C-alpha angles and dihedrals in degrees: 000000000000122000089246092054094045092050092047089050093050092048091051091048091052088061095058128091124243096259090053091048090052092052093051090046092054091046093053090047092053091047094052088044091052093047091047093052093045088055094047090050092048097050116046128148127216119225121237126021098156100068089118095044126235139270125242120182114246090236093051094124097043121103113246114248094243091063098043093096090058094055 
């Protein structure tokens, strides 16, 4: 948001009465809550995944032949 838009928004908020500000605050809270819930629902992790273990090649720590000249 630009500085001009932010300043304009603040001056307009200063003109409102407390009940109207409360309504705006509640609306913003509900929008943030809705967005947070949507993000949480779209991104979830499943626990586990290594129940059967994992495979590591026996030569995992060895330098590949193509890089031996640089070592």
